[in-house]
VEXBAGU-413348 format. One record per residue (C-alpha): residue in one letter; x, y, z. Coordinates in steps of 0.5 Angstrom, whole numbers, plus 500, padded with zeros to 3 digits. Layout:
N
AXYZ
...
***
This chain:
1232
K400654788
F397661787
I398663780
N395669776
V392672783
L390679783
L390682790
D388690790
N387695796
P389691802
T388694809
N395693811
I398686808
G398683801
V400676803
E401674810
I404667812
L403664819
Q404658823
C410655819
S413649823
S421651824
T423644822
S418643816
W420649813
S427648813
S427640811
N421637809
Y417643807
L418648801
I416655801
T418658794
Q417662788
Q421658784
L417652781
S424649778
F425647785
V419643786
T417636784
P410636782
S408629785
V410631792
L405636795
N410639800
Y411646798
L407652798
Y408656791
F406664790
S408666783
S412673783
K408675777
N402675781
I399682783
I399685790
S397693789
G395698793
V399696800
P398703804
S405706803
G409707810
T404702814
G403696810
S407690807
V407686801
F409680804
S409679812
T411673816
E411670823
S418672826
G421666829
K416661826
C417662818
S423663814
T425670813
D426668806
L419670805
L420677806
S424677800
F419675796
T416679790
A410681786
V407686781
Q405692785
T402695779
D395698779
P391693775
L386698773
L380695775
M374698771
S370702776
A369704783
H373698786
N376701792
L369705793
W366698794
S371696799
R369702804
F362701804
E357695805
L353693800
S347694804
G348702804
G352708802
L355709795
S355702793
A348701794
T347706787
L354705784
P354699779
L361695780
D365693774
P371688777
R374687770
P381690769
V382695764
C385693757
G392693756
G394694764
A398689768
A392684769
F393683762
Q401682762
D406677763
V400672764
E402665766
D399659762
V397654768
A395649763
A402648760
S407650765
T411646770
V405645774
A401643768
D394641770
P388639765
F383642771
F385649769
D383653763
A388657759
V387665760
N390671758
F389675764
K390675772
G385675777
A378672777
F375676771
G378678764
S373681759
V367677761
N364678768
W361671770
L358674776
N353679772
G346677772
W345672778
S350675784
F347678790
V351685787
N345685782
T340686787
H344692789
G348697785
G348692780
F354691775
V356694768
S353689764
S357691757
S361686753
Y367688750
T374685747
C380688748
P383692742
T388688738
A395691736
A392692729
E386696732
A390701736
S392705730
E385705727
P380710729
V373709731
S367713732
L362713738
C356715734
P353711728
A355715722
G352721720
V347722726
P347729730
S345725737
H346718739
N342714745
L345708748
T341702748
T345698752
D351699757
V357700753
T365700755
W370704752
M377702753
P384704752
G388702746
R383705741
I382712738
Y375714740
V372720736
M366723738
T362725732
C355727735
Q352728742
V352721746
F346720751
V346715757
P339714758
S336712765
G338705766
K344705762
T351706764
V357708760
A364705763
I370708761
G377705762
A383708766
G387711760
T382712755
T382718751
I376721747
Y377726741
S371730739
T370733732
P368741732
K361739730
A356734729
I351733723
G346739724
G351743727
A351741734
A357740739
P359733740
A358732748
L357726753
V350727756
V348723762
L341723763
K337722769
G338715772
G343714767
K351713770
V358714768
I363710771
A370714769
D375711774
G382713772
T388714776
A394719776
A398715772
S392713767
P387719767
I381719762
T381725757
F376728753
T379733748
A379736741
L382733734
N386740734
P387742741
E393746741
R391750734
A389757736
S384761733
S383768733
E375767733
T372771739
V366769743
S362772749
S360767754
D357773759
S353778756
Q356783761
F363782759
A367784752
A368778748
T374773749
V379771744
L377763743
E385761742
N385754744
R378754747
G371752744
K373746740
W368741742
G362741747
G363738754
I360733759
I353734762
V351730768
L343730770
G341728776
L335727781
A337731787
P333738789
T334744786
S331751787
A327751780
S320751781
S319746775
P324742772
L328746767
E332744761
I339744762
E344749759
G348748753
I343743750
T335743748
G330738751
Y333735757
T331736764
Y334736771
G333735778
G328732783
I327730790
V333725792
P339728795
T343722795
D342720788
G348717784
S350719777
G356715777
V364716778
M368721775
R375720778
Y382723774
V378725768
R380731764
V376735760
W380740755
H379745750
G371744750
G365749750
A363750743
R358755742
V351753742
S348760741
A349767743
N352767750
N350760750
E356755750
I357748754
N361748760
G367743761
I363739766
T356741768
F352738774
G344739773
G341736780
V346731781
G346728788
S351726793
G351719791
T356721785
V363721786
V367726783
D375727785
H381729781
C378732775
E380738771
V377743766
A382746761
F381751756
N374751756
A370757752
D365758758
D365755765
G370750768
F365746773
E358749773
F353746778
F345747777
G342745784
G344738787
T348736792
V354733789
D361733793
V367734790
K375734791
Y381735788
L378740782
S382744777
V380749772
L385752767
F384758763
V377758761
G373763758
D368765763
D368762771
A372757774
F367754779
D359757778
T354755782
D346756782
E339754783
G340751790
Y347747790
R348745797
G355740796
R361741799
G368741796
Q375741798
Y382742794
L380746789
F385750784
A384755778
M388760774
T383765770
G389767766
F388774762
G382771758
G378768764
N372771768
H371770775
G374764779
T367763782
E361766780
M356763786
D348765785
S342762788
M336767785
T331763781
N325767778
G327774780
N327771788
L333772792
N331768797
S329762793
Q329755797
P333751798
R338757798
S345755794
H350753800
P357751797
A361749802
F368750799
Y374750803
S382749801
M381753794
T387757791
I385762785
I390765781
G388771777
G391775771
G394780775
A394787771
S392784764
G386780767
R379781767
T376786772
G370784777
G373780782
L376773783
M370771787
R363773786
L358771791
R351774789
E344773788
G342771795
T347765795
G349762802
G355758803
K361757807
F368759805
G375757809
N382756808
I381760801
V387764797
L386769792
T392772789
N393776783
A386779782
R386785777
D382789782
I377786787
G379780791
L372778793
L365781790
N359780794
N353783791
D345782790
C344780797
G338777799
A336775807
E341771808
T346772814
R353774812
T358773817
S365772819
V363767825
L362760823
P354758825
A353752829
A351746825
S344746828
V343753824
S340752817
I344752811
D339756808
T340762812
Y347764812
L353766808
Y360765812
F367767809
S372766814
P377771816
N383767816
N382767808
I388770804
I386776799
N393778796
G395783791
A387786790
A387794790
T380792793
P380786797
I373786799
S367790795
F360790797
G354791792
T347792792
G343790798
C350788801
I352792808
A359793808
G364790813
A361783814
F367780811
S374781812
A381777810
I388777811
T391781806
V398778805
D402775800
P400767801
G407765800
L406761793
T413758791
N414761784
V408765781
P411771778
A407776774
S410773768
M407766769
L399768770
D397766763
Y399760760
T402764754
G408766760
L408759764
S415755764
S417749768
T419753774
F412755775
N410752782
P403754785
L404750792
P405754798
T412755801
A412752808
T414758811
G409762808
A403765810
A398760807
C402755812
Q404759818
S397763819
G391760822
K388755818
D380753819
A378746822
P373742818
P367746819
N363743824
G367737825
D364735818
P368728816
F368730809
F373735810
S381733811
T385737816
V390741813
S397744814
C396750809
K391754806
G389754799
A388748794
F394744797
G394742804
T401741805
S407745802
T409738798
D402735796
N402737789
W396733787
L396736780
A403733778
G401726775
Y395729770
S394736770
W395740763
L400744767
A404738769
C403734762
S405740758
G412742762
K409748765
M410746773
V415744778
G415737780
S411734774
T411726774
C407726767
T410724761
G407729757
I401730752
P401725746
T401729739
T394729737
P393724731
F389728727
A390733721
T390741723
L383743721
L381751719
D377755725
T371753721
A369746721
V362743718
A360736719
V357733713
G353727711
G346724709
A342726703
L344733699
S337735697
A339742695
S345744691
A351747695
S357750695
W363748699
T369754700
N376753702
T375757708
T372751712
S374744713
Y369739711
L368733716
L365727712
A361724718
S357719714
Q356717706
L353723703
F349722697
V348728692
Q341727689
S339727682
G338734680
V343737685
T350740684
L355740689
T360745688
I367745691
A372751691
A379750689
G383749695
T378746699
S379740704
V374734706
Y376730711
G373723712
L371721720
P372714723
V365711724
M363705728
D366698727
T359696724
D357703720
P359704712
A365708711
P364715709
A364717702
I361722697
V356718692
V353722686
V347718684
K345718677
G342725675
G347728681
S353733679
L359734683
V363740680
A370740684
T375745680
G381745683
S388748680
A395745681
T397750686
M390750690
P388742689
I381739692
T383734697
F379728700
T383725705
S382722712
V382726719
L388723721
A394727721
E399724716
S404722722
A398718725
L396714719
V400707719
S397701721
S398694722
A391691720
T391687714
A386687708
S385682703
T382685697
D382679692
S380673694
N386670690
E391674694
N394674701
A392679706
I396685705
T398690711
L394696710
G399701713
E396708711
R390706707
G383704708
K382710713
W375712710
G371711704
G372714697
L368718691
I363714687
L360717681
L354714678
G351716671
N346714665
A352712660
P351704657
T354698661
N354691659
M350690666
P342691667
T341698669
T338695676
T345693678
Q348696685
I355699685
E360696689
G362699696
I355701698
T348698698
G342700694
Y344705689
T344703681
Y348705675
G348705668
G343707662
S343709655
V346716655
P353715652
T354723653
D351723660
G355728665
S356727672
G360734673
V367736673
M373733677
Q380737676
Y386737680
V382733685
R386728690
V383722694
W388720699
H388714704
G381711703
G378705701
A375703708
I373695708
V366694707
G366687708
A370681706
N374683699
N369689699
E372696699
I371702696
N375704691
G379711691
I374714685
T369709682
F365711676
G359707675
G356708668
V359715668
G358719661
S363722656
G360729658
T364728665
V370732665
V376728669
D383730669
H389731674
C386727679
E390722684
V388717688
A394715693
F394710699
N387706697
A386700700
D382697694
D383700687
G385707685
F380708679
E375703677
F370704671
F364700671
G362701664
G360708662
T364712657
V368717661
D374720658
V380721663
K387725663
Y393726667
L391721673
S396718678
A395712682
L400711688
F401705692
V394702693
I393695695
D389693689
D389695682
A391702680
F386702674
D381697673
T376697668
D370692667
E362691664
G363695658
Y367701659
Q369704653
G372711655
R379714653
G385716657
Q392719656
Y397721661
L396715666
F401714672
A402709677
M406706682
T404699685
G409699691
F411693694
G403692697
G399693690
N397688685
H396690678
G397697675
T391695670
E386690671
M381690665
D375685664
S369685660
M365679662
T358679665
N354673667
S360668665
N359671658
L366673655
N363676649
S358681653
L356687649
P358693649
R365689650
S370693654
H374698650
P379702654
A383706649
F389708654
Y395711651
S401714654
M401710661
T407709666
I406703671
I412702676
G412696679
G415693686
G421690683
A423683687
S419685693
G412687689
R406682688
T406677682
G401676676
G403682671
L403690671
M398690666
R392684666
L388684660
R382679661
E375676661
G374678654
T376685654
G378689648
G381696648
K387699645
F394701648
G400705646
N406709648
I406704654
V412704659
L411698664
T417697668
N420694675
A415688674
R416682679
D415677674
V410678668
G409685664
L403684660
L398678663
N393676658
N388671660
D381668659
C380671652
G373671648
T372672641
E375679640
T381679635
R388680639
T392684634
S399688634
S396692628
L391698630
P385697626
A382702622
A377707625
S371703621
V372697625
S367696631
I371697638
N367691640
T371686636
Y378687638
L384688643
Y390692640
F397692644
S402697640
P409693639
N412700640
N410699648
I416698653
I416692658
N422693662
G425688667
A420683667
A422676667
T416674662
P415680658
I408678656
S404672658
L398669655
G393664659
T386661657
N384661650
C389666648
A393664642
A401666643
G405670639
V400676637
F403681642
S410684642
A413689646
L420693646
N424689652
I429695653
D430700659
P425706658
G431711661
L427714666
T431719670
N432716677
V428710679
P432706682
A430699686
S431702692
M425707691
L420703688
D416703694
Y414709698
T418707704
G424708700
L423714696
S427720697
S427727694
T431725688
F426720685
N424722678
P420718674
L420723668
P424720661
M430722659
E431725653
T436721650
G433714653
A428709649
A422712652
C423718648
Q428716642
S424709640
G418710636
K412713638
D405711637
A400717633
P394718636
P389712634
N386713628
G387721628
D383721635
T383729637
F382727644
F389725644
S395729644
S402727640
V407726644
S415726644
C416721649
K412714651
G409713658
A405718662
F409724661
G409727654
S416730654
S422729658
T420736662
D412735663
N412734670
W405735671
L405732678
A409737681
G404742684
Y399737687
S401730687
W403726694
L410725691
A411732690
C408735696
S411730701
G418731698
K419725694
M420727687
V425732684
G422738681
S416739686
T412746686
C407743691
T405747697
G399743699
I402740705
P406746708
A412745712
A412747719
P415755719
F419753725
A426752727
T428745728
L429744736
L433739740
D429733743
T429737750
A426744750
A425748756
A421755756
V424760760
G422767762
G421772768
A426773774
L432769774
S433769782
A438764782
S444762778
A443757772
S447754767
W444752760
T447747756
N447745749
T443739749
T437743750
S433748746
Y431754750
L425758748
L425765751
A417766752
S418772755
Q423777758
L428774762
F431778768
V438776771
Q437779778
S443782782
G448777785
V445772780
T449769774
L447766768
T452761764
I451759757
A455753754
A458753747
G454751742
T447753745
S441756742
V436760745
Y429762741
G425768742
L418766742
P412770739
V408774744
M401777743
D401783740
T400787746
D405784750
P413786750
A418782746
P422777749
A429779751
L434777756
V436783760
V442782765
L440787771
K445791775
G449787779
G447781775
S452777770
I452773764
S457768762
A456766755
S463763752
G462760745
T467758740
F469759733
S466752732
L460752737
P458759737
I452761742
T446763738
F440768740
T435768734
S427767733
V424760733
L421761726
A425757721
E430761716
S425760711
A419763714
L422769716
S420774711
S415780713
S412785709
V410789715
T413796715
V416800721
F419807723
T425806727
D427813727
S422819726
N426823721
E426817716
N421813712
A418807714
I422801713
T420794711
L422789716
G423783712
E427778716
R428783722
G424784728
K422777730
W423778738
G427783742
G435782744
L440782749
I440788754
L446788759
L445794765
G451796769
N454800774
A459804769
P459812769
T454815763
N453822762
V445821764
A442820771
T443813774
T435813775
T435813767
T431807765
I434803759
E431804752
G426798750
I424796756
T420799762
G422800769
Y430798769
S435803770
Y443803768
G449807770
G453808776
T460810778
V464803777
A468804771
T471797772
D464794773
S463787770
S457784767
G460778765
T462775758
L460775751
Q464771746
Y462768740
***
């Protein structure tokens, strides 16, 4: 019986069954994949489960199953197995190619465990409880020898060689899949690993600092893992992964499951500029420079005379004397949108290799949209294959300081903003003949430039004494120069490959078979470089579809195809053999990065393929980033704030750890500012802002420019299936959109009924309370705290806003807590007054008071939803004393609490307990599941429905007005221990809220028609209202009971989550901006360039006109009725997108009355207005564009007569003529 078997990378056959008896198998002996046919007690069968894995069988030459002809049943050939790659963690197929005693496996740590979520963890058979149940076997959740535990590590022969990745891990649960986790301890600029670590797919990893892998340590990254990086770490450093000398990275992805490093907001374009080379003009960052990159440092030789510090970071050196040094494995690794600026002309490259040795495996890696170089090699000997570099700000491939590695299958597109395809140097300390001389041996490379819009200076730049050998190269679409060779040293420059016996320190070889196309100057020679040494074939290489309109990412479409055609020059002209028979290089059929006309090795994982910008893509797309959209300027904050600071609304603040505003320090936050809580490591406390005693927070927003504290996760990525128990008496509640970061905590010197040494809930080591009732902790106006309440420990979460001993000198109004995992607002003692507070869909209590709180509140609104606990939980007891002094006495008037109805939680919308006092008037409680007001665990306080005089001490009573409304509760008022019945009463009537149906009691059912304001004719406005208690001027007189003082006073309309998410009538909010674009169909296609073959567009696809589209002569574009075509915006210097039908071309656009064909802007109708002005006629004044001028238009050119020359070019575009002699000429059909 063979069950839960994993076979990977067989030489040719997975399972071979031989030497069967022709009689035994047909009568007495059963070979089967059906255990139901087997009698367990009779061992006359061979069973091989169809759920076993057989992966990596060679295509075309291998077999999954094989049997001996004539001696074994041919039924075996119909056996099946799972053929999905089990994604073993690291270097598994390298170990199958090298002996343990030598080669790469002597230095590469092995990890034979499978990647979480992969085939090895799916459809596992329970051998302990199956048809063949046997107590010898353990039940497992994996196939193969290993799950998450490597039982070999520590004692195996392997430990005496390359060793194992020794980290332990557990696979993420389904609940953890949506919960982000930091790779760094909270609030640190850098983090040195102290053990091996493993990062598995299934978590949202966020790199918030520079992570260093020191000597002797390994970071292993499972196939399919994505790591997002923040723009900055604490202190301003760019987050990066840095593998130090002796450390290792094992990042072993696959084409279907690549490993991705990217930014929080990868696709958000920035207009900021950066100069990545002091000799060139600044480049607009656009999608670049949003985090750091990957830096690998090794012990291989360089030409530096002494160890140098690596570019991009400070204090870390590279290089040594071990050419075969190994720093690990990087395969199918994507590094996108990196290159954050460190200082002037100093950015981190996408992937930097500093002195990295040939024992390192690098293939199928891509750098896209980096602000500096793509791959940079500072010395070393590392070999590379299948590398791609897309649209970086500086050079695609940069070699220097004696780099002597080999590379094959290298692809680069510079776009309009990139510098050189290669910049290859050797000089160190002013010496053009430094030894070892750089000698990159790069064969099979394609570099596509930016054409007329690209940068100048050469697609290939070989300079400063570099050697090397370059064959099977294709350079195309240079702006000016193909190959630039300057600042030469003593190296021999030759077009004849020297023999293998010639030292590579002595020459630079450029094959005459290389192709240079489209360059005004194919080869240019500079200082010290005698002309005529090199030549190339100056022909069109025959790339399948690389038109001038698709040289930059802004113009790419799904028809782009950089592979060579079989009949083109790249495949037909002479190819270079592997240099000197070097077995590292493969023999090719075509020159350039693609060895044949069909070998599209980018198809599964490249940005080109995954963004739909390439023919033949097998990639399923780029997942939408789960993070909020940040501003161009972002700053990480955390730790102790020891000097006053001001935060502005032009910066996004990333709360990387707990930030403590110290005594005597003020943090001022401007209206409209957003602060984003970052994820932290599972063992770290949640990020929070803590204003300690004597500190001050001045956060003064407005209804139109609120200050927002929220998670860095986007609203669309907040849902979680994780659960939390926020009260030991309650069942666990699904977090949903809650608990993504901490919250705000203000600590003051006002009185409580606890010792002043008491520590605040949610954090450790900070106390609250004193003897100053009028103490001030600052101002909070129009402040929103969303998605907080991260779990600290069992039944311990941070509240949305916590007030600990905060005094009445603090101003708090128009504040909201939404989707918190614990309470909304919690008051531990103190005297702070509050107005206009809202608490939405928190898991525990909306308003919680305790420990002698004696403040006042008016206009308070809460919705518990289905998951929330109480609208209020108000206590006073300390140290088991129900009569602790001061007794809590919240004076809360004008409050509306809407419960979850039949689906809500039990126990009372208002819970007054443990000796609390207080006074409560103009209250509306509605839609409770069972109890309206629950009053239990009373002390000696007087409980009354008649308001005592002002002269009566507030330490002595609890007042609940009989004018309060309790609606829909089976038990309006419930009284518990020590609480005499009959004291309180309320009006048990419908309050007349405008539109609060049972279907809208939770956020999952809300719609834009929800309206919690009272109707003027309803009971809340018509029945008796309570006057301000004892004439207290803090309180306003009201026309209606509940949180809204009148039937029209919607104070939530401008800033509340309800209003901003479109879940409330009367919203004026612009806080969560709607996308300014038209709604597209599920299928969208970008179009532009030359249409050289007839095409049909359907009404099931949205067509995005990314550039001018030219329908060529002899070509027909057919557009189905009901189709929409959207003109995209372009760069200011580019021509407007338009559809141009040339002479002899045809458009057949036959719409109908009910299904017209529409050409319009991609902007939504609501976002079209513009104040830009334009002159459309030299005799007229400028006209405001308004909704006009968003794209080009349609241009049809024909052969009918005009009264101008037939060479006349048409208005609006350049270079296309119209007119002829054929009056009956046809350009097609335009109807509806």
